[in-house]
Every structure is written in C-alpha cells, then in structure tokens.
DRENLO-967505 format. One record per atom (N, C-alpha, C): x, y, z; residue in three letters; atom name; residue number from 1. Coordinates in steps of 0.2 Angstrom, whole numbers, plus 2048, in hexadecimal, padded with zeros to 3 digits. Layout:
BEGIN
X:Y:Z:ALA:CA:NUM
...
//
This chain:
BEGIN
824:7AF:7C6:MET:N:1
821:7B4:7C8:MET:CA:1
826:7BA:7C7:MET:C:1
822:7BF:7C4:GLN:N:2
824:7C6:7C3:GLN:CA:2
826:7CA:7C6:GLN:C:2
82C:7CD:7C8:GLU:N:3
82E:7D1:7CD:GLU:CA:3
82C:7D6:7CB:GLU:C:3
82B:7DC:7CF:ILE:N:4
828:7E1:7D0:ILE:CA:4
82C:7E8:7D2:ILE:C:4
82C:7E5:7D8:LYS:N:5
832:7E9:7DE:LYS:CA:5
836:7E4:7E1:LYS:C:5
839:7E8:7E3:ASP:N:6
840:7E4:7E8:ASP:CA:6
843:7E9:7EB:ASP:C:6
841:7EB:7F2:THR:N:7
846:7F1:7F3:THR:CA:7
848:7EE:7FB:THR:C:7
848:7F4:7FF:GLN:N:8
84B:7F2:806:GLN:CA:8
844:7F0:80A:GLN:C:8
840:7F5:809:ARG:N:9
83A:7F4:80C:ARG:CA:9
836:7EC:80A:ARG:C:9
835:7EB:805:ALA:N:10
830:7E7:802:ALA:CA:10
833:7E2:7FB:ALA:C:10
82E:7DE:7F9:GLU:N:11
831:7D9:7F4:GLU:CA:11
82A:7D9:7F1:GLU:C:11
828:7DB:7EC:VAL:N:12
824:7DA:7E8:VAL:CA:12
822:7D6:7E0:VAL:C:12
81D:7D0:7E0:ARG:N:13
81C:7CE:7DB:ARG:CA:13
816:7CC:7DA:ARG:C:13
813:7CB:7D2:ILE:N:14
80E:7CA:7D0:ILE:CA:14
80E:7C2:7CE:ILE:C:14
80A:7BD:7CE:GLY:N:15
80B:7B7:7CE:GLY:CA:15
808:7B6:7C9:GLY:C:15
808:7B0:7C4:PHE:N:16
806:7B0:7BF:PHE:CA:16
7FE:7B0:7BC:PHE:C:16
7FB:7AE:7C5:ASP:N:17
7F4:7AF:7C5:ASP:CA:17
7F0:7B6:7C6:ASP:C:17
7F7:7BC:7C4:GLY:N:18
7F4:7C2:7C7:GLY:CA:18
7F4:7C4:7CD:GLY:C:18
7F5:7C0:7D2:ARG:N:19
7F5:7C4:7DA:ARG:CA:19
7FB:7C4:7DC:ARG:C:19
7FC:7CA:7DF:VAL:N:20
802:7CE:7E1:VAL:CA:20
803:7CA:7E7:VAL:C:20
80D:7CC:7E8:HIS:N:21
80D:7C6:7ED:HIS:CA:21
812:7CB:7F0:HIS:C:21
810:7CD:7F6:LYS:N:22
815:7D4:7FB:LYS:CA:22
819:7D0:802:LYS:C:22
81E:7CE:801:LYS:N:23
822:7CF:807:LYS:CA:23
825:7D4:809:LYS:C:23
824:7D4:80E:TYR:N:24
828:7DA:812:TYR:CA:24
82E:7D9:817:TYR:C:24
833:7E0:817:LYS:N:25
83B:7DD:81A:LYS:CA:25
83D:7E3:81C:LYS:C:25
841:7E3:81E:GLY:N:26
846:7E9:822:GLY:CA:26
842:7EC:827:GLY:C:26
843:7F3:828:GLN:N:27
843:7F7:82E:GLN:CA:27
83A:7F7:830:GLN:C:27
838:7F6:834:LEU:N:28
831:7F7:837:LEU:CA:28
82B:7F3:834:LEU:C:28
830:7EB:82F:SER:N:29
82C:7E8:82B:SER:CA:29
825:7E4:82E:SER:C:29
827:7E2:833:LYS:N:30
81F:7E0:838:LYS:CA:30
81A:7E5:839:LYS:C:30
81B:7EC:83A:GLU:N:31
817:7F0:83D:GLU:CA:31
815:7F2:835:GLU:C:31
818:7F3:82F:ARG:N:32
816:7F6:828:ARG:CA:32
812:7EF:828:ARG:C:32
813:7E9:827:TYR:N:33
810:7E3:826:TYR:CA:33
808:7E3:82A:TYR:C:33
809:7E5:830:GLU:N:34
802:7E6:834:GLU:CA:34
7FD:7E9:832:GLU:C:34
803:7F0:832:ASN:N:35
7FC:7F5:82E:ASN:CA:35
7FA:7F6:829:ASN:C:35
7FD:7F4:823:GLU:N:36
7F8:7F2:81C:GLU:CA:36
7F5:7EC:81E:GLU:C:36
7F5:7E8:820:VAL:N:37
7F0:7E2:822:VAL:CA:37
7EA:7E6:825:VAL:C:37
7EA:7EB:82B:ARG:N:38
7E5:7EC:82E:ARG:CA:38
7E2:7F1:82A:ARG:C:38
7E6:7F6:825:VAL:N:39
7E2:7FA:822:VAL:CA:39
7DE:7F9:81C:VAL:C:39
7E0:7F3:819:LEU:N:40
7DF:7F1:812:LEU:CA:40
7D6:7EB:815:LEU:C:40
7D7:7E8:81D:LYS:N:41
7D1:7E6:81D:LYS:CA:41
7CC:7EB:81F:LYS:C:41
7CF:7F3:823:TYR:N:42
7C9:7F5:823:TYR:CA:42
7C6:7F9:81D:TYR:C:42
7C9:7FB:819:LEU:N:43
7C8:7FE:80F:LEU:CA:43
7C2:7F6:80E:LEU:C:43
7C4:7F2:80D:GLU:N:44
7C0:7EB:80C:GLU:CA:44
7BA:7EB:80F:GLU:C:44
7B9:7ED:817:GLU:N:45
7B3:7EB:81A:GLU:CA:45
7AF:7F3:817:GLU:C:45
7B3:7F9:816:LYS:N:46
7AF:800:813:LYS:CA:46
7AD:7FE:80D:LYS:C:46
7AF:7F9:80A:GLY:N:47
7AB:7F8:802:GLY:CA:47
7B1:7FD:7FD:GLY:C:47
7B6:7FD:7FF:CYS:N:48
7BC:803:7F9:CYS:CA:48
7BE:7FE:7F4:CYS:C:48
7BB:7FE:7F1:ASP:N:49
7BC:7F9:7E9:ASP:CA:49
7C4:7FA:7E6:ASP:C:49
7C9:7FF:7E6:PHE:N:50
7CD:804:7E2:PHE:CA:50
7D5:802:7E7:PHE:C:50
7D2:7FC:7EB:VAL:N:51
7DA:7FB:7EF:VAL:CA:51
7DC:7F2:7EE:VAL:C:51
7E2:7EF:7F0:PRO:N:52
7E1:7EA:7EE:PRO:CA:52
7DC:7E7:7F6:PRO:C:52
7DC:7E0:7F3:LYS:N:53
7D6:7DC:7F9:LYS:CA:53
7DC:7D6:7FC:LYS:C:53
7DD:7D6:800:ILE:N:54
7E2:7D0:804:ILE:CA:54
7DE:7C8:805:ILE:C:54
7E1:7C5:7FF:LEU:N:55
7DF:7BD:7FE:LEU:CA:55
7E3:7B9:803:LEU:C:55
7E9:7B9:805:GLU:N:56
7ED:7B6:809:GLU:CA:56
7F2:7BA:80E:GLU:C:56
7F1:7B9:814:GLU:N:57
7F6:7BC:817:GLU:CA:57
7F8:7B4:81C:GLU:C:57
801:7B9:81B:TYR:N:58
806:7B2:820:TYR:CA:58
809:7B8:825:TYR:C:58
806:7B9:82C:PRO:N:59
80C:7BF:831:PRO:CA:59
811:7BA:833:PRO:C:59
811:7B5:834:ASP:N:60
817:7B4:834:ASP:CA:60
81D:7B5:82E:ASP:C:60
81B:7B5:82A:GLU:N:61
820:7B6:825:GLU:CA:61
81F:7BF:822:GLU:C:61
81B:7C1:824:LEU:N:62
81B:7C8:823:LEU:CA:62
81B:7C8:81D:LEU:C:62
815:7C6:819:TYR:N:63
814:7C4:812:TYR:CA:63
80C:7C3:811:TYR:C:63
809:7C7:809:ILE:N:64
803:7C6:80A:ILE:CA:64
802:7C5:803:ILE:C:64
7FD:7C2:7FF:VAL:N:65
7FB:7C3:7F9:VAL:CA:65
7F4:7C7:7F8:VAL:C:65
7F4:7CE:7F3:THR:N:66
7ED:7D0:7F1:THR:CA:66
7EC:7CE:7EC:THR:C:66
7E6:7D3:7EB:THR:N:67
7E3:7D2:7E3:THR:CA:67
7E7:7D6:7E1:THR:C:67
7E7:7D8:7DA:ASN:N:68
7EC:7DC:7D6:ASN:CA:68
7E6:7E2:7D4:ASN:C:68
7EC:7E7:7D4:CYS:N:69
7E8:7ED:7D3:CYS:CA:69
7E7:7F2:7CC:CYS:C:69
7ED:7EC:7C6:GLY:N:70
7EC:7F2:7C2:GLY:CA:70
7F4:7F4:7C2:GLY:C:70
7F5:7F7:7BD:HIS:N:71
7FD:7F9:7B9:HIS:CA:71
7FF:7FE:7BF:HIS:C:71
806:800:7C0:ILE:N:72
809:806:7C2:ILE:CA:72
807:80C:7BD:ILE:C:72
806:812:7C1:VAL:N:73
805:817:7BD:VAL:CA:73
80B:81C:7BB:VAL:C:73
80D:81D:7B5:HIS:N:74
813:820:7B3:HIS:CA:74
812:82A:7B4:HIS:C:74
80A:82A:7B3:LYS:N:75
80A:832:7B2:LYS:CA:75
801:833:7B5:LYS:C:75
802:838:7B8:ILE:N:76
7FB:83B:7BD:ILE:CA:76
7FC:841:7BB:ILE:C:76
7F6:845:7BB:SER:N:77
7F6:84D:7BE:SER:CA:77
7F5:84C:7C5:SER:C:77
7F9:853:7C8:PRO:N:78
7FB:854:7CD:PRO:CA:78
7F2:852:7D1:PRO:C:78
7EC:857:7CD:GLU:N:79
7E6:857:7D1:GLU:CA:79
7E3:850:7D0:GLU:C:79
7E6:84B:7C9:LYS:N:80
7E1:844:7CA:LYS:CA:80
7E5:841:7D0:LYS:C:80
7EC:842:7D1:GLU:N:81
7EF:83E:7D8:GLU:CA:81
7EB:83F:7DD:GLU:C:81
7E9:845:7E0:LYS:N:82
7E8:849:7E5:LYS:CA:82
7E0:847:7E7:LYS:C:82
7DC:846:7E0:ALA:N:83
7D7:842:7DF:ALA:CA:83
7D4:83C:7E2:ALA:C:83
7DA:839:7DE:VAL:N:84
7DB:830:7E0:VAL:CA:84
7DB:82D:7E9:VAL:C:84
7E1:833:7EB:PHE:N:85
7E0:831:7F2:PHE:CA:85
7DC:835:7F7:PHE:C:85
7D9:83A:7F5:ASP:N:86
7D4:83A:7F8:ASP:CA:86
7CC:838:7F8:ASP:C:86
7CC:835:7F1:ALA:N:87
7C6:82E:7F3:ALA:CA:87
7C7:829:7F7:ALA:C:87
7CF:82A:7F8:LEU:N:88
7D0:823:7FE:LEU:CA:88
7CD:826:805:LEU:C:88
7CF:82C:805:GLU:N:89
7CE:830:80B:GLU:CA:89
7C5:830:80C:GLU:C:89
7C2:82F:807:ALA:N:90
7BB:82D:809:ALA:CA:90
7B9:827:80D:ALA:C:90
7BE:823:80B:TYR:N:91
7BC:81C:80E:TYR:CA:91
7C0:81C:815:TYR:C:91
7C2:822:817:GLY:N:92
7C6:823:81F:GLY:CA:92
7CC:820:821:GLY:C:92
7D0:820:81B:VAL:N:93
7D8:820:81B:VAL:CA:93
7DC:826:816:VAL:C:93
7E0:827:81B:ARG:N:94
7E5:82B:818:ARG:CA:94
7EC:827:816:ARG:C:94
7EE:827:811:HIS:N:95
7F4:825:80D:HIS:CA:95
7F8:829:80F:HIS:C:95
7FE:827:813:ASP:N:96
804:82C:815:ASP:CA:96
80A:82B:811:ASP:C:96
809:828:809:ASP:N:97
80F:825:805:ASP:CA:97
80A:82A:7FE:ASP:C:97
806:82E:800:ALA:N:98
803:831:7FB:ALA:CA:98
808:833:7F4:ALA:C:98
808:831:7EF:PHE:N:99
80C:831:7EA:PHE:CA:99
80A:82C:7E3:PHE:C:99
80B:82F:7DE:MET:N:100
80B:829:7D6:MET:CA:100
80D:825:7D8:MET:C:100
813:823:7DC:ARG:N:101
815:81B:7DD:ARG:CA:101
810:818:7E0:ARG:C:101
80D:818:7E3:ASN:N:102
808:814:7E6:ASN:CA:102
801:816:7E2:ASN:C:102
800:817:7DB:ILE:N:103
7F9:817:7D9:ILE:CA:103
7FA:811:7D4:ILE:C:103
7F4:80D:7D2:THR:N:104
7F5:80A:7CB:THR:CA:104
7F0:80D:7C8:THR:C:104
7F1:80A:7C2:TYR:N:105
7E9:809:7BC:TYR:CA:105
7E7:803:7BC:TYR:C:105
7DF:803:7BE:SER:N:106
7DC:7FA:7BC:SER:CA:106
7D7:7FA:7B5:SER:C:106
7DA:7F9:7B1:PRO:N:107
7D5:7F8:7AA:PRO:CA:107
7CE:7F6:7AC:PRO:C:107
7CE:7EF:7B1:HIS:N:108
7CA:7ED:7B3:HIS:CA:108
7C3:7F1:7B6:HIS:C:108
7C7:7F5:7BB:LEU:N:109
7C1:7FA:7BD:LEU:CA:109
7C0:800:7BA:LEU:C:109
7C6:803:7B6:GLY:N:110
7C4:807:7B2:GLY:CA:110
7C8:80D:7B6:GLY:C:110
7CB:80C:7B9:ARG:N:111
7CD:812:7C1:ARG:CA:111
7D4:813:7C1:ARG:C:111
7D4:818:7C6:PHE:N:112
7DD:817:7C8:PHE:CA:112
7D8:812:7D0:PHE:C:112
7E0:810:7D4:CYS:N:113
7DF:80D:7D9:CYS:CA:113
7E5:810:7DE:CYS:C:113
7E6:80B:7E2:VAL:N:114
7E9:80E:7E7:VAL:CA:114
7ED:80B:7EB:VAL:C:114
7F4:807:7EC:ILE:N:115
7F8:802:7EE:ILE:CA:115
7FD:804:7F4:ILE:C:115
7FF:800:7F7:ASP:N:116
805:801:7FC:ASP:CA:116
803:804:803:ASP:C:116
7FF:801:807:PHE:N:117
7FC:805:80D:PHE:CA:117
7FE:802:814:PHE:C:117
806:805:812:GLU:N:118
80B:802:819:GLU:CA:118
80C:807:81C:GLU:C:118
80B:80D:81B:PHE:N:119
80B:813:81E:PHE:CA:119
804:816:81B:PHE:C:119
7FE:815:81F:ALA:N:120
7F8:817:820:ALA:CA:120
7F4:819:828:ALA:C:120
7EF:81D:826:VAL:N:121
7ED:81D:82C:VAL:CA:121
7E5:81C:82C:VAL:C:121
7E4:816:832:ILE:N:122
7DA:818:82F:ILE:CA:122
7D6:81E:835:ILE:C:122
7D4:822:832:LEU:N:123
7D2:829:834:LEU:CA:123
7CD:827:839:LEU:C:123
7C9:826:83A:GLU:N:124
7C4:824:83F:GLU:CA:124
7C8:820:845:GLU:C:124
7CC:81D:845:SER:N:125
7CE:81C:84C:SER:CA:125
7D6:81D:84D:SER:C:125
7DA:821:849:GLY:N:126
7E0:824:848:GLY:CA:126
7E4:81D:848:GLY:C:126
7E4:817:847:GLU:N:127
7E9:811:847:GLU:CA:127
7EC:812:83E:GLU:C:127
7F2:811:840:GLY:N:128
7F7:812:83A:GLY:CA:128
7FE:813:83B:GLY:C:128
801:813:837:LEU:N:129
809:813:837:LEU:CA:129
80A:819:831:LEU:C:129
80D:81E:833:THR:N:130
810:823:82D:THR:CA:130
815:824:82E:THR:C:130
81A:826:829:ILE:N:131
81F:828:827:ILE:CA:131
823:82B:82C:ILE:C:131
81F:830:830:LYS:N:132
825:833:834:LYS:CA:132
824:82F:83B:LYS:C:132
81E:82B:83D:ASP:N:133
81F:825:843:ASP:CA:133
824:822:843:ASP:C:133
828:81E:83A:ALA:N:134
82B:81A:838:ALA:CA:134
833:81D:83A:ALA:C:134
834:824:838:GLU:N:135
83A:827:839:GLU:CA:135
83B:828:83F:GLU:C:135
835:829:843:GLU:N:136
838:82B:84C:GLU:CA:136
838:826:84F:GLU:C:136
837:821:84D:ALA:N:137
839:819:850:ALA:CA:137
83E:818:84E:ALA:C:137
842:819:848:ARG:N:138
849:818:845:ARG:CA:138
84E:81C:845:ARG:C:138
84C:822:84A:GLY:N:139
850:826:84A:GLY:CA:139
852:82A:847:GLY:C:139
84F:82C:841:GLY:N:140
84E:832:83B:GLY:CA:140
850:832:836:GLY:C:140
852:82A:834:ASP:N:141
854:82A:82C:ASP:CA:141
850:826:828:ASP:C:141
849:825:82C:TYR:N:142
846:821:827:TYR:CA:142
842:824:823:TYR:C:142
840:82A:822:GLU:N:143
83E:82B:81C:GLU:CA:143
843:82D:818:GLU:C:143
847:82F:818:ARG:N:144
84D:82E:811:ARG:CA:144
84C:826:80E:ARG:C:144
84C:821:811:LYS:N:145
84D:81B:80F:LYS:CA:145
848:81B:80B:LYS:C:145
840:81C:80E:VAL:N:146
83B:81C:80C:VAL:CA:146
83B:81C:802:VAL:C:146
83E:822:802:GLN:N:147
83E:827:7FA:GLN:CA:147
844:822:7F9:GLN:C:147
848:81E:7FA:ASP:N:148
84D:81C:7F5:ASP:CA:148
84A:816:7F0:ASP:C:148
//
C-alpha cells in the first residue's frame, strides 16, 4: 500500500486496488470515525457523487475503506474552492474543515471532489462534529493541533 498521510489524527493509505484505507487515532478518534461514517452514508443516500463511498467499515478498529476520489489538489482558486464546498452544502452537509487540503481532483469524474468528513455537520438534523466542538472537548488546544 502507498502511504498518503500519517499524522496524529489518522493513517491514510491507498491499496494496490486503488481503495483508500483510513485508520483513526489520537484525540476524539471514535467520535471522528463515527462522524465521517455518518456523513458519508448520508451523502450517499442523497446521491452525492463527488465524495468517497464507504466500502468497508470496522468500528472496533476505527478503520474504514472507501472509494478513491482522485489526487490531492495543490492549486485551486479561492472562488473554485468555495464553489466546491458550496456544492457540498447543496447536498445538506457543511464541511467544517473546508480547505484545499480536503479537495481532490478525479480525472475519472472530470471534477473536483471533497474528502475527510471527520469534521462536518448534516444541516438537516444538526448532527456532526465541528473543530470547535473538538476544541471544547479537549480544553481548547485541539484546533492548533489539527493545523499541524
């Protein structure tokens, strides 16, 4: 497997079959895992085709396998970045970490996609986890650690 990311919050690898393997770790790992699974299932039910689809989930291990949404984007205009996250909100989800690092480009789909839903809220129900929630739960230092 090819390692994509190994941080305090998650290990992400791409298998030889192209599927994305993500294992949650660190602060609020269970809550972040549960939120990402909940949000991705919601988006799949709504027919959103520019986010990963869950293929396998292992709650006891805080581990999921998803479809691959393309390659990390290294440059995007602020207007296009905003448009990508606005399109996500049209499906009823607000991404609370709405930055370029969570945008990919899929040549297969011919469009930008959104990844990493650990911090996202389903607008219809208010369910979700925000960076502010995580910071409050951990005594105020979480946001700084998320940026590292």
